[in-house]
C-alpha positions in Angstrom: 15.7 118.8 100.3 15.8 116.0 102.9 15.2 118.6 105.6 12.2 120.0 103.7 10.7 116.6 103.2 11.1 115.7 107.0 9.3 118.9 108.0 6.6 118.3 105.5 6.2 114.8 106.9 5.8 115.8 110.4 3.3 118.6 109.4 1.2 116.1 107.7 1.3 113.9 110.8 0.4 116.8 113.0 -2.4 117.8 110.7 -4.0 114.3 110.8 -3.6 114.2 114.7 -5.3 117.6 115.0 -8.2 116.4 112.8 -8.4 113.3 114.9 -8.4 115.3 118.1 -11.3 117.3 116.6 -13.4 114.0 116.5 -12.7 112.9 113.0 -11.4 109.5 113.9 -14.4 107.9 112.4 -13.4 109.1 109.0 -10.3 106.9 109.2 -8.0 109.5 110.6 -5.4 107.9 113.0 -5.7 108.5 116.6 -2.8 109.9 118.4 -0.2 107.1 119.4 0.2 105.8 122.8 3.5 107.2 124.4 5.6 105.0 126.7 8.7 106.5 128.2 10.9 104.1 129.9 13.3 106.1 132.3 16.0 104.1 134.2 17.8 105.3 137.3 21.7 105.8 137.3 21.9 103.5 134.3 25.1 104.1 132.3 25.7 104.4 128.5 27.7 101.2 128.6 25.3 99.0 130.5 23.5 97.5 127.3 24.8 94.9 125.1 24.0 97.0 122.0 26.5 99.8 123.4 29.3 97.2 123.8 28.8 95.8 127.4 30.7 92.5 127.1 28.5 90.2 129.1 25.7 90.7 126.5 22.9 90.1 129.1 20.3 92.6 127.7 18.8 90.6 124.8 15.4 92.4 124.8 16.8 95.9 124.9 19.3 94.9 122.2 16.4 93.6 120.1 14.6 96.7 120.8 17.5 98.7 119.3 17.7 96.2 116.4 14.0 96.7 115.6 14.1 100.4 116.2 16.6 103.3 116.3 19.7 103.9 118.5 20.9 107.2 119.6 24.6 107.2 120.6 24.7 110.8 121.2 21.8 111.3 123.7 22.0 113.4 126.8 20.5 114.2 130.1 20.0 117.8 131.1 21.8 117.5 134.4 24.1 114.8 136.0 21.7 114.2 138.9 18.2 112.6 139.2 15.6 115.2 140.2 16.8 118.1 137.9 16.8 115.6 135.0 13.4 114.4 135.7 12.1 117.9 136.0 13.7 118.8 132.6 12.1 115.7 130.9 8.7 116.5 132.1 8.9 120.2 131.5 11.1 120.3 128.3 13.1 123.0 130.1 16.5 123.2 131.5 16.7 122.9 135.4 18.1 126.5 135.6 14.7 127.6 134.0 12.3 125.2 135.8 13.8 125.9 139.3 15.4 122.6 139.9 18.9 123.9 141.1 20.4 125.6 144.1 22.1 128.9 144.7 23.6 127.8 148.0 27.0 127.4 146.4 28.5 127.5 142.9 28.0 124.5 140.6 26.4 122.4 143.4 24.4 119.3 142.5 21.1 119.4 144.3 18.0 117.1 144.3 14.9 116.3 146.4 15.8 114.2 149.5 12.8 114.2 151.9 13.9 117.2 153.9 13.7 119.5 150.8 11.0 122.1 151.2 10.7 122.9 147.4 9.4 120.9 144.4 8.1 121.4 140.8 6.4 125.0 140.7 2.9 125.3 139.8 3.9 127.8 137.1 5.6 124.8 135.2 3.5 122.9 132.7 4.2 119.2 132.7 3.9 116.9 129.8 0.9 115.0 131.2 -1.0 118.1 131.8 -0.6 119.1 128.1 -1.4 115.6 126.8 -4.9 115.8 128.3 -5.9 118.3 125.6 -5.4 115.3 123.1 -7.4 112.9 125.4 -4.5 111.0 126.8 -4.8 109.0 130.2 -1.4 109.3 132.1 0.1 107.2 134.7 3.6 107.3 136.5 5.2 104.1 137.7 8.1 104.4 140.0 10.1 107.4 141.3 8.6 110.8 141.0 11.4 112.9 142.7 10.0 116.2 141.9 8.9 117.1 145.6 6.9 115.0 148.1 4.8 117.6 149.8 1.1 117.7 148.9 1.3 120.6 146.5 3.9 118.6 144.4 2.0 115.4 144.0 2.2 114.0 140.5 -1.8 113.8 140.3 -1.8 117.6 140.9 0.5 118.1 137.8 -1.4 116.2 135.2 -0.8 112.4 136.0 -4.2 110.5 136.4 -2.5 107.6 138.2 0.5 106.8 140.3 2.1 103.8 141.8 5.5 104.4 143.4 7.4 106.6 145.7 8.3 110.4 146.0 12.0 109.9 146.8 14.7 107.4 146.4 14.5 104.1 148.2 17.2 104.9 150.8 16.8 103.4 154.2 15.8 101.6 156.3 15.3 104.4 158.9 14.1 104.1 162.5 10.9 106.3 161.9 12.0 108.5 164.7 14.9 110.7 163.5 13.8 110.0 160.0 10.8 108.2 158.4 10.9 105.4 155.8 9.8 106.5 152.4 6.1 106.1 151.5 4.8 104.2 148.5 1.7 105.7 146.9 -1.2 104.3 144.9 -2.7 107.5 143.5 -3.5 110.0 146.1 -2.6 108.0 149.2 0.2 105.9 150.7 -0.1 102.1 150.7 3.1 101.3 152.8 6.6 102.3 153.2 9.9 100.9 152.0 11.5 98.3 154.2 8.2 97.8 155.8 5.3 96.7 153.5 7.7 96.9 150.6 10.8 95.1 151.9 14.3 95.5 150.5 16.9 93.1 151.9 20.2 95.1 151.8 22.2 92.1 152.7 21.1 89.9 149.9 19.7 92.6 147.4 16.3 90.9 147.2 13.3 93.1 146.5 10.2 92.4 144.4 9.6 96.0 143.3 10.6 95.7 139.7 8.0 92.9 139.4 5.4 95.1 140.9 6.3 98.1 138.8 6.1 95.7 135.8 2.6 94.4 136.6 1.4 98.1 137.2 2.5 98.9 133.6 1.0 95.8 132.0 -2.4 96.3 133.7 -2.4 100.0 133.0 -1.8 99.2 129.1 -4.5 96.5 129.1 -7.0 98.8 130.6 -6.3 101.8 128.4 -6.4 99.6 125.2 -9.7 97.9 126.2 -11.1 101.5 126.8 -9.7 102.6 123.4 -8.0 105.6 125.0 -4.5 106.9 124.1 -2.3 106.7 127.0 0.9 108.1 128.3 2.9 105.8 130.6 6.1 107.2 132.3 7.8 104.0 133.8 10.4 105.5 136.1 11.9 102.5 137.8 14.8 102.7 140.1 16.4 99.2 140.6 19.8 100.3 139.3 20.1 103.2 141.8 22.1 102.1 144.9 21.0 100.2 147.0 20.5 98.0 143.8 18.0 95.1 144.1 16.5 92.4 142.1 13.8 89.8 142.6 14.7 86.2 143.8 14.7 84.7 140.3 17.3 87.2 139.0 19.6 87.3 142.0 23.1 85.7 141.2 22.2 85.2 137.5 24.5 88.1 136.1 28.2 87.9 135.2 28.3 91.6 136.6 27.1 90.8 140.2 24.2 92.4 141.8 23.9 95.5 139.5 23.9 93.1 136.6 21.1 91.1 138.2 19.1 94.5 138.3 19.8 95.2 134.7 18.8 91.6 133.7 15.5 91.9 135.4 14.8 95.3 133.8 15.7 93.9 130.4 13.3 91.1 131.0 10.5 93.5 132.2 11.1 95.6 129.0 10.7 92.4 126.9 7.3 91.6 128.6 6.1 95.2 128.0 7.0 95.1 124.3 5.5 91.5 123.9 2.2 92.8 125.4 2.1 95.6 122.9 2.6 92.9 120.2 -0.1 90.7 121.6 -2.6 93.7 121.7 -1.6 94.5 118.2 -1.0 98.0 119.1 2.8 98.2 118.2 2.1 100.6 115.4 0.1 102.7 117.6 2.6 102.9 120.5 5.8 105.0 120.6 8.4 103.6 123.0 11.5 105.3 124.2 14.1 103.9 126.6 16.8 106.0 128.4 18.3 107.0 131.8 18.2 110.0 134.1 21.9 110.5 134.4 25.2 108.4 133.9 26.1 105.5 136.0 27.2 106.2 139.6 30.8 105.2 139.6 31.0 106.0 143.3 28.9 102.9 143.8 30.6 100.7 141.2 31.5 97.9 140.8 29.0 96.4 143.1 26.3 98.9 143.2 27.1 101.0 140.0 27.1 100.6 136.3 29.3 101.5 133.3 29.7 104.6 131.2 31.5 102.8 128.5 34.5 104.8 127.0 33.3 108.1 128.7 35.0 110.0 131.4 33.8 109.9 135.1 30.0 109.4 136.0 27.0 110.8 137.8 27.5 114.1 139.6 29.9 115.4 136.9 29.4 117.2 133.6 32.0 115.0 131.8 30.4 112.6 129.2 30.1 109.8 131.6 27.8 111.9 133.8 25.6 113.2 131.0 25.4 110.9 128.0 22.8 108.2 128.2 21.6 105.0 126.6 18.7 105.9 124.2 16.5 103.5 122.1 13.3 104.4 120.2 11.0 101.6 119.0 7.9 102.4 116.9 7.3 99.5 114.3 5.7 100.6 111.0 7.0 104.2 111.4 10.7 103.9 112.4 12.5 101.5 110.4 14.6 98.8 111.9 18.2 98.7 112.5 18.9 102.5 112.4 21.4 104.8 114.2 20.9 108.4 114.6 23.8 110.7 115.2 21.4 113.5 116.0 22.4 115.1 119.5 19.5 114.4 121.5 18.4 115.4 125.2 15.9 114.0 127.6 14.1 117.5 127.1 13.3 116.4 123.6 11.0 113.8 124.8 8.7 116.6 126.1 8.7 118.2 122.6 8.5 115.0 120.6 5.6 113.7 122.7 3.6 116.9 122.0 4.4 116.7 118.4 3.1 113.0 118.4 0.0 114.1 120.1 -0.5 116.8 117.5 -0.1 119.5 120.1 1.6 123.0 119.9 4.4 123.8 122.3 3.4 126.3 125.1 4.0 129.8 123.5 4.5 131.7 126.9 8.0 130.2 127.9 11.2 128.9 126.5 11.2 125.3 125.6 14.6 123.8 125.3 13.5 120.4 123.9 13.8 119.6 120.1 11.2 117.7 118.1 13.1 114.5 117.2 10.4 113.3 114.8 12.2 114.5 111.8 15.4 112.7 112.8 13.4 109.4 113.7 11.2 109.4 110.6 13.4 111.0 107.9 17.0 110.9 109.2 17.3 114.6 109.5 20.0 116.0 111.5 19.7 119.4 113.2 22.7 121.4 114.4 21.8 122.2 118.0 23.9 122.7 121.3 23.9 120.5 124.4 24.3 122.6 127.5 25.9 120.9 130.5 24.7 122.6 133.8 25.7 121.7 137.3 23.5 123.6 139.6 23.5 127.2 138.7 26.7 127.0 136.4 27.1 126.3 132.8 30.0 124.0 132.8 30.3 123.1 129.2 28.6 122.9 125.8 28.7 120.5 122.9 28.2 121.6 119.4 28.6 119.1 116.7 31.6 116.9 117.5 33.3 119.5 119.8 32.8 120.0 123.5 34.1 123.1 125.3 34.5 123.1 129.1 34.1 126.5 130.7 34.5 125.1 134.2 35.9 121.8 135.4 35.2 120.1 138.7 34.7 116.7 140.1 34.4 117.1 144.0 36.5 118.7 146.6 39.8 117.5 147.8 38.2 117.0 151.2 35.7 114.6 149.9 38.1 113.0 147.6 40.5 112.1 150.4 37.4 110.5 152.2 37.2 108.1 149.4 34.3 109.8 147.6 35.5 109.5 144.0 33.3 110.3 140.9 36.0 109.2 138.4 37.6 106.1 139.9 40.8 105.2 137.9 40.3 108.0 135.5 42.4 110.9 136.7 43.1 113.3 133.8 45.6 116.2 134.7 44.1 119.5 134.4 40.6 118.0 133.5 39.3 115.9 136.5 40.0 118.8 138.9 39.3 118.8 142.7 38.9 122.6 142.9 36.5 124.5 140.6 38.7 125.6 137.7 37.5 128.3 135.3 38.2 128.2 131.6 35.7 130.8 130.5 38.5 132.8 128.6 40.2 129.7 127.1 37.8 126.9 127.2 39.1 123.3 127.3 37.9 121.8 123.9 37.7 118.2 123.0 36.7 116.5 119.7 34.3 113.8 121.1 34.5 111.7 117.9 38.2 111.3 118.1 38.5 111.5 121.9 35.2 110.5 123.6 37.1 110.1 127.0 38.0 113.8 127.0 41.7 113.1 127.5 43.4 115.0 124.8 42.4 118.8 124.8 42.8 120.7 121.5 46.0 122.9 121.5 45.1 126.5 122.2 47.2 127.7 119.3 45.7 125.3 116.7 43.6 126.5 113.8 41.1 123.8 114.8 40.7 125.3 118.3 40.2 128.8 117.1 37.6 127.7 114.5 35.7 125.8 117.2 35.8 128.8 119.4 34.3 131.2 116.7 31.5 128.7 116.4 30.8 128.1 120.0 31.2 131.5 121.5 28.1 133.3 119.9 25.9 130.3 120.7 26.8 130.4 124.3 26.6 134.2 124.6 23.1 134.0 123.0 22.0 131.5 125.5 23.3 133.3 128.4 21.9 136.7 127.4 18.4 135.4 126.9 18.6 133.2 130.1 15.8 134.0 132.8 16.6 131.6 135.7 13.6 130.3 137.6 13.2 130.6 141.4 15.5 128.1 142.8 13.6 125.2 144.6 16.3 123.4 146.3 17.7 125.9 148.7 15.7 125.3 151.8 15.5 122.2 154.0 13.5 121.4 157.1 13.2 118.2 159.0 9.6 118.8 159.8 8.6 118.4 155.9 9.8 114.8 155.7 7.4 111.9 155.0 6.0 111.8 158.6 2.3 112.1 157.8 1.6 111.3 154.1 -1.9 111.3 152.9 -3.6 108.0 153.8 -1.3 107.2 156.6 -4.0 107.5 159.2 -6.0 104.6 157.5 -2.8 102.4 157.9 -1.8 103.5 161.4 1.4 104.8 159.7 1.4 108.4 160.7 4.5 109.6 162.6 5.2 112.6 164.8 7.1 115.3 163.1 9.7 117.4 164.8 9.6 121.1 165.3 9.8 123.2 162.1 13.3 124.6 161.7 13.9 125.9 158.2 17.6 126.1 157.1 19.8 126.3 154.2 20.4 122.9 152.5 24.0 121.8 152.4 25.2 120.6 148.9 28.8 119.6 149.3 29.4 118.9 145.5 
């Protein structure tokens, strides 16, 4: 009965929005809500006070959760940045949208500036579709879906952009490797470590403040014009090398990483306060999450916390895939709620289209779930979470149970060099340094009793056999129907790096590219 009421409520909402989009707003039909997606970079499940971080240094995010809904079981689509962002904006697994590599089994791949590929033209991105409902869209921060001209975010539905195509790694010498450009809309306006300095020694950078002002200005402009907006605020201060502005440096109990988190928390507070000042909180849907788990390889000085979960970024254990997630929509979502719905960043695509009164594309498989029934009516939908690493399905969660078909952290060679994705968390037979196959007898964990994935169920137990009977057909159906996209992350070429971004000639910032030599990208883990 509850499920039927939830579906009916969502259908009524969609009908109102369809009528609104048809121009009936003057009759009192509500306009579609503004959509604000706050995507953090390498922030872990355990980094917020509301998730148990002991320093309690995130009062604004904690208040956001108290006034909204917390999702403790929310996942990314991949344990790495680029594929998870592609999944969020397309509603599709990276194996479908092309953000993976076939250069090795179960290899994590992303878009450093030598990668030739990017988001394919055949993929439909969220801002493209939202245009049909009259939305104006802006991305602030890291794009990471390809830096060559055909992959520019304004070619894929966004109307405005302030940010960078790649991570803020550097500084580089602009001879062997160029510094990463920062764009305003179509053209670069400078480069990291040049016009946009980051002091690696002190950690000082003003970027979060710049990104905050971009968000505030955009919201004010769209409200003044009475246009629904989509703001994708994808900032990167918590990705190593972490940074914060001077007023926040040295203020956290957690060191420099905590300084970055405190500044992000303060910025979120200012964004929510602006929505309140403009009296548009009931008209603005806000969702906060992260692109993947905390990078424990950079911890503790440059990385965050995944709470009780195993390992971190780069792995398909819970620490690499489970994310903090908060939704805030006063007047629609009651305060102080916790939803145990299994969620995924791909759901933000589907939920956003539902908010806008738009139908899903019918010509492709969409993996995202509409979370509005869970948010508005408390409905729980039984759905699987698939854990991919590159081209390999590593695990699946259904209900409280997670089955691993492959386990791997990284190679013994890397591990002996000090590259450790699971520091202090060795679990014999689980955190393996060779690719171990378990497809015949999956390793199964009950995540409610054992969130740290330390105690696999006995193969001989009735519980194990019952779980296998439930999970096996779900996986078979998924794999039989899967049509992988063309892999975008196989080819690298030094000549395609950010030597001559659009607008470089106006700034005297064009650099001489080397000879074009395409080669297979190397993805060690």
